[in-house]
C-alpha positions as CSV (number, residue, x, y, z in Angstrom):
1,X,0.3,0.2,0.1
2,X,1.2,3.5,-0.9
3,X,-0.6,6.4,1.5
4,X,-1.4,9.3,-1.0
5,X,-2.5,12.4,1.1
6,X,-3.5,10.4,4.0
7,X,-5.5,7.9,2.2
8,X,-3.8,4.3,1.6
9,X,-4.0,3.3,-2.3
10,X,-2.7,0.1,-4.1
11,X,0.8,-0.4,-5.0
12,X,1.9,-1.5,-8.3
13,X,4.9,-3.2,-8.9
14,X,7.4,-1.4,-11.5
15,X,5.3,1.5,-12.0
16,X,6.8,5.0,-12.3
17,X,5.0,8.4,-10.8
18,X,3.6,9.7,-13.7
19,X,1.9,6.4,-14.2
20,X,0.7,6.1,-10.2
21,X,-0.5,9.8,-10.3
22,X,-2.6,9.6,-13.6
23,X,-3.9,6.0,-12.0
24,X,-4.9,7.9,-9.2
25,X,-6.6,10.5,-11.1
26,X,-4.0,13.4,-10.8
27,X,-2.6,15.6,-14.0
28,X,1.1,15.3,-13.6
29,X,1.9,18.0,-15.5
30,X,0.1,20.7,-13.3
31,X,1.4,19.4,-9.6
32,X,4.2,19.2,-7.6
33,X,4.6,15.9,-5.9
34,X,6.6,14.9,-2.7
35,X,7.6,11.2,-2.0
36,X,8.8,10.0,1.6
37,X,9.2,13.9,2.2
38,X,11.6,14.6,-0.7
39,X,10.5,17.0,-3.7
40,X,10.5,14.7,-7.1
41,X,11.2,17.2,-10.0
42,X,8.4,17.0,-12.6
43,X,11.3,15.9,-15.2
44,X,12.1,12.8,-13.3
45,X,8.3,11.4,-13.0
46,X,8.7,9.2,-15.5
47,X,11.6,7.5,-14.2
48,X,10.8,7.7,-10.4
49,X,9.9,4.3,-9.6
50,X,7.3,3.7,-6.5
51,X,8.2,1.6,-3.8
52,X,5.7,0.0,-1.6
53,X,5.0,1.7,1.9
54,X,5.8,5.2,0.1
55,X,4.3,8.5,1.5
56,X,2.9,10.7,-1.4
57,X,2.0,14.5,-1.2
58,X,0.2,15.9,-4.0
59,X,0.4,19.7,-4.3
60,X,-2.0,21.3,-6.8
61,X,-1.2,24.9,-8.4
62,X,-3.9,27.4,-7.7
63,X,-4.0,31.1,-9.6
64,X,-5.2,33.8,-8.2
65,X,-5.2,37.6,-8.2
């Protein structure tokens, strides 16, 4: 299991961060992501492999004025 924003979701072997985000209904092109309290650069989403028991925090960008 992986903890995603304090919700437990299933772990899939050999899944990268981009695939994980898409599977959980997030658009990886418009957010920031922290895995185990370390920021993962968007350029690394395709190569960053998910690990069982990881803690993922997803942050959306909000515009305003």
